[in-house]
C-alpha positions as CSV (number, residue, x, y, z in Angstrom):
1,Q,0.1,0.1,0.0
2,T,1.1,3.5,-0.6
3,G,3.1,4.9,2.2
4,Q,4.3,1.6,3.6
5,K,8.0,0.7,3.6
6,T,9.6,-2.7,3.9
7,E,13.1,-3.2,5.1
8,H,15.2,-6.5,5.2
9,Y,17.8,-6.8,7.9
10,Y,19.9,-9.8,8.6
11,E,22.0,-9.9,11.7
12,G,24.7,-12.0,10.0
13,G,24.8,-9.7,6.8
14,L,25.1,-11.4,3.3
15,V,25.6,-14.8,4.8
16,E,22.2,-15.0,6.4
17,F,20.9,-13.4,3.2
18,V,22.1,-16.3,1.2
19,K,20.8,-18.8,3.8
20,F,17.4,-17.2,3.5
21,L,17.5,-17.3,-0.3
22,D,18.5,-21.1,-0.1
23,K,15.9,-21.9,2.6
24,T,14.1,-24.3,0.3
25,Q,17.2,-25.9,-1.3
26,T,19.7,-28.5,0.0
27,P,23.1,-26.9,0.4
28,L,26.3,-28.7,-0.6
29,F,28.4,-27.5,2.4
30,G,27.8,-25.8,5.7
31,T,28.2,-22.1,6.0
32,P,28.1,-20.0,2.8
33,I,31.5,-18.7,1.7
34,Y,32.0,-14.9,2.7
35,I,34.6,-12.5,1.1
36,K,35.3,-9.0,1.8
37,G,37.7,-6.5,0.5
38,E,38.3,-3.0,-0.6
39,K,40.2,-1.6,-3.4
40,E,40.4,1.9,-4.9
41,N,38.0,3.2,-2.1
42,T,35.3,0.4,-3.3
43,P,34.2,-2.0,-0.6
44,V,33.3,-5.4,-2.0
45,E,31.3,-8.1,-0.2
46,L,30.2,-11.4,-1.5
47,S,28.5,-14.5,0.1
48,M,27.9,-17.7,-2.0
49,Q,26.6,-21.2,-1.5
50,Y,26.0,-24.0,-3.8
51,N,23.0,-26.4,-3.6
52,T,21.8,-29.5,-5.1
53,S,19.5,-27.7,-7.8
54,Y,20.6,-27.1,-11.4
55,T,19.6,-23.2,-11.3
56,E,21.5,-20.1,-10.5
57,T,20.4,-17.2,-8.2
58,L,22.5,-14.1,-8.4
59,L,21.6,-10.7,-6.7
60,T,23.6,-7.7,-7.0
61,F,23.6,-4.5,-5.2
62,V,25.5,-1.1,-5.5
63,N,25.0,1.4,-2.7
64,N,22.2,-0.8,-1.4
65,I,20.4,-0.5,-4.7
66,N,19.4,-3.8,-6.3
67,T,21.1,-3.7,-9.8
68,T,18.5,-6.2,-11.5
69,E,20.3,-5.7,-14.9
70,G,23.7,-6.5,-13.5
71,G,26.5,-4.5,-14.8
72,T,30.3,-4.5,-14.6
73,H,30.4,-5.7,-10.9
74,L,28.5,-8.9,-11.9
75,A,30.7,-9.2,-14.8
76,G,33.8,-9.1,-12.6
77,F,32.2,-11.7,-10.1
78,K,31.5,-14.0,-13.1
79,T,35.0,-13.9,-14.5
80,A,36.7,-14.3,-11.1
81,L,34.5,-17.3,-10.2
82,T,35.3,-19.1,-13.5
83,R,39.0,-18.4,-13.3
84,S,39.4,-19.5,-9.8
85,L,37.8,-22.8,-10.1
86,N,39.5,-23.5,-13.3
87,K,42.9,-22.7,-11.7
88,Y,42.1,-24.7,-8.6
89,A,40.9,-27.7,-10.6
90,A,43.9,-27.6,-12.8
91,K,46.3,-27.5,-9.6
92,N,44.4,-30.3,-7.8
93,Q,43.4,-32.2,-11.0
94,S,42.9,-36.0,-11.1
95,P,43.1,-38.3,-14.1
96,K,39.5,-38.0,-14.6
97,T,39.5,-34.1,-14.7
98,K,42.6,-33.3,-16.4
99,D,40.8,-32.7,-19.9
100,I,37.8,-30.8,-18.4
101,S,37.7,-27.0,-18.7
102,F,34.9,-25.2,-16.8
103,G,32.6,-22.7,-18.7
104,G,30.8,-19.9,-17.0
105,E,27.4,-22.0,-16.7
106,D,29.3,-25.0,-15.3
107,V,30.6,-23.1,-12.2
108,R,27.2,-21.2,-11.8
109,E,24.9,-24.5,-11.7
110,G,23.2,-24.7,-8.4
111,L,24.9,-21.3,-7.0
112,T,23.3,-18.9,-4.9
113,A,25.3,-15.5,-4.4
114,V,24.8,-12.0,-3.3
115,L,27.4,-9.2,-4.3
116,S,27.2,-5.9,-2.6
117,I,29.6,-3.1,-3.4
118,K,30.0,0.7,-2.6
119,V,30.8,3.1,-5.4
120,Q,31.3,6.7,-4.9
121,E,30.1,7.9,-8.3
122,P,28.0,5.1,-9.7
123,Q,26.9,5.3,-13.3
124,F,23.7,3.5,-14.0
125,E,22.6,2.3,-17.3
126,G,19.7,0.3,-18.9
127,Q,16.1,1.0,-19.4
128,T,15.4,1.1,-15.7
129,K,18.8,2.4,-14.6
130,T,19.6,-0.5,-12.8
131,K,22.8,-1.7,-14.6
132,L,26.0,-0.6,-13.4
133,G,28.4,0.9,-16.1
134,N,31.5,1.8,-14.3
135,G,34.3,0.2,-16.2
136,E,36.8,0.1,-13.6
137,I,34.5,-1.9,-11.3
138,K,35.0,-5.2,-13.2
139,G,38.7,-5.3,-12.5
140,I,38.1,-4.5,-8.9
141,C,35.6,-7.0,-8.2
142,D,37.5,-9.5,-10.4
143,S,40.6,-8.9,-8.3
144,I,39.1,-9.0,-4.9
145,I,36.8,-12.0,-5.5
146,M,39.6,-13.9,-7.1
147,E,42.0,-13.5,-4.4
148,G,39.3,-14.3,-1.8
149,L,38.0,-17.5,-3.6
150,T,41.5,-18.6,-4.1
151,N,42.4,-18.4,-0.6
152,F,39.2,-19.9,0.5
153,L,39.6,-23.0,-1.6
154,E,43.2,-23.5,-0.5
155,E,42.1,-23.3,3.2
156,N,39.0,-25.6,2.7
157,P,40.1,-28.5,0.5
158,E,37.0,-30.5,1.3
159,T,34.7,-27.8,0.2
160,G,36.8,-27.1,-2.7
161,K,36.4,-30.8,-4.0
162,T,32.7,-30.5,-3.4
163,I,32.5,-27.4,-5.7
164,I,34.8,-28.7,-8.2
165,L,32.8,-32.0,-8.4
166,K,29.5,-30.0,-8.9
167,A,31.1,-28.1,-11.7
168,E,32.5,-31.4,-13.2
169,N,29.0,-32.8,-13.4
170,A,27.6,-29.8,-15.1
171,A,30.5,-29.7,-17.6
172,R,30.0,-33.5,-18.4
173,A,26.2,-33.1,-18.7
174,R,26.8,-29.9,-21.0
175,D,29.1,-32.1,-23.3
176,A,26.8,-34.9,-23.3
177,A,24.0,-32.7,-24.4
178,K,26.0,-31.1,-27.1
179,K,27.0,-34.6,-28.6
180,A,23.4,-35.6,-28.4
181,R,22.4,-32.4,-30.3
182,E,25.1,-33.0,-33.0
183,L,24.1,-36.8,-33.3
184,I,20.3,-35.6,-33.8
185,R,21.4,-33.2,-36.6
186,R,23.5,-35.6,-38.4
187,K,20.8,-38.2,-38.3
188,S,18.3,-35.6,-39.5
189,V,20.7,-34.9,-42.5
190,L,20.9,-38.6,-43.3
191,D,17.1,-38.9,-43.3
192,I,16.7,-36.0,-45.7
193,S,19.1,-37.2,-48.1
194,A,17.3,-40.4,-49.0
195,L,18.6,-42.5,-51.9
196,P,16.6,-42.2,-55.2
197,G,14.7,-45.1,-57.1
198,K,15.4,-48.5,-56.2
199,L,18.3,-47.8,-54.1
200,A,17.8,-47.7,-50.3
201,D,19.7,-47.5,-47.1
202,C,20.7,-51.0,-45.9
203,S,18.3,-52.2,-42.9
204,E,19.5,-55.6,-42.5
205,K,21.0,-56.2,-39.0
206,D,22.0,-59.8,-39.3
207,P,25.7,-60.0,-40.5
208,A,25.2,-63.3,-42.2
209,H,22.8,-61.7,-44.6
210,S,24.7,-58.7,-45.4
211,E,27.7,-57.7,-47.4
212,I,30.1,-54.9,-47.7
213,Y,31.6,-53.6,-51.0
214,F,34.8,-51.6,-51.4
215,V,34.8,-49.7,-54.7
216,E,37.7,-47.6,-56.0
217,G,37.0,-44.3,-57.7
């Protein structure tokens, strides 16, 4: 109603906010990750947790304004997340994972994260002016979050393994889906290019009744 104001306050800050967002989900580890830092007079706070779902929930704020269209701070977070997990996986790789490279979608599957920064002179863009456009913020968020995540993963190897396994499964599923699409496309092409006249594709499955011809030229 007009004149009413609703405020959300969490005693534990962003960590409690992430727990609230994930209240209907099953988390992959105990307490959400929390990263805090400041660079070039820009404070950055991040809390994130992985759950067993396949969807991502990312909320970003600039000076307590919900930047629903994202922006350079979100771009910096995504870059740091992908780079840090690929770096950690490469350093702690097993024979099964040595050929896997995570994409952005792989490392964000089942992720709930809240990113909050403070900018002295924010430049908002987009139709609703809820997209941060300050170019320097991408590098600031990337740097702080990359360092924070790298340190966390090194200090919490069991949680690191859990996160990498989640990303691994997402990467394998993505690769399997890609191969399935390619197989369907190839099959469709073969179905379309039917042989003319009396010629037809071989449909006999019994090797005893089948022959193969090798013809030069």
